C-alpha positions as CSV (number, residue, x, y, z in Angstrom):
1,M,-19.9,-110.7,284.3
2,G,-23.0,-111.1,281.9
3,N,-22.2,-112.6,278.6
4,S,-18.9,-113.7,279.4
5,P,-17.5,-117.3,279.1
6,K,-18.5,-119.2,282.2
7,F,-16.0,-122.5,283.3
8,Y,-18.9,-125.2,283.8
9,G,-16.2,-127.9,285.1
10,K,-14.1,-130.7,283.9
11,V,-15.5,-134.1,282.7
12,P,-13.9,-137.0,281.4
13,V,-14.5,-138.8,277.8
14,G,-15.6,-142.2,278.0
15,T,-14.5,-145.1,276.2
16,K,-17.0,-144.5,273.4
17,G,-16.2,-140.5,273.0
18,Q,-19.0,-139.6,275.1
19,I,-19.3,-136.5,277.4
20,V,-21.7,-135.6,280.2
21,I,-22.7,-131.8,280.0
22,P,-22.8,-130.3,283.4
23,V,-26.2,-129.8,284.8
24,E,-25.4,-126.1,285.2
25,A,-24.1,-125.7,281.6
26,R,-27.4,-127.5,280.2
27,K,-29.7,-125.4,282.5
28,A,-28.0,-121.9,281.2
29,M,-28.2,-123.2,277.4
30,N,-31.7,-124.5,278.0
31,I,-30.3,-128.3,276.7
32,N,-32.7,-130.9,277.6
33,P,-32.9,-135.0,277.0
34,G,-33.6,-135.6,273.2
35,D,-32.3,-132.2,272.2
36,S,-29.0,-132.4,269.4
37,V,-26.4,-130.1,270.1
38,I,-23.9,-128.7,267.4
39,I,-19.9,-129.4,267.9
40,I,-17.7,-127.3,266.2
41,S,-14.3,-126.9,266.2
42,G,-12.0,-123.6,266.7
43,P,-10.2,-121.6,264.1
44,P,-7.0,-122.9,262.7
45,H,-4.8,-121.6,265.4
46,H,-7.2,-122.8,267.9
47,N,-7.7,-126.5,266.6
48,K,-7.9,-128.2,269.6
49,V,-11.0,-125.9,270.9
50,I,-14.4,-127.5,270.2
51,S,-17.6,-125.3,270.8
52,V,-21.2,-127.0,271.8
53,M,-24.4,-125.1,270.9
54,P,-28.2,-126.3,270.9
55,E,-29.0,-127.0,267.5
56,D,-31.9,-124.1,267.2
57,E,-29.2,-121.8,268.2
58,F,-26.7,-122.7,265.7
59,N,-29.9,-122.6,263.2
60,K,-30.4,-119.1,264.3
61,F,-26.9,-118.1,263.6
62,L,-27.1,-119.9,260.3
63,K,-30.2,-117.8,259.0
64,F,-28.5,-114.7,260.4
65,F,-25.3,-115.4,258.4
66,E,-27.1,-116.4,255.4
67,K,-29.1,-113.0,255.6
68,H,-26.1,-111.1,255.8
69,V,-24.3,-112.8,253.2
70,T,-26.9,-112.4,250.5
71,N,-27.0,-108.6,251.3
72,L,-23.3,-108.6,250.9
73,K,-23.3,-110.5,247.7
74,K,-25.8,-107.9,246.5
75,A,-23.5,-105.1,247.3
76,V,-20.4,-106.7,245.6
77,S,-22.4,-107.2,242.8
78,Q,-23.5,-103.8,242.2
């Protein structure tokens, strides 16, 4: 199964829009009290899907993306 998506359960949305991330998911993603998470909606054809990721993982993704965008811009401008 490895990197396959996992189902961590069903959680209710409270009256203030809050959800509780199941303990198994928090452990798997190393999310601890006080950490920030990033919430992202899915692509247009999946606009009812959200992703939750730890802020530090999102920042790693942004750095990777920025590096590759810079390289692509250089290649296109030559």
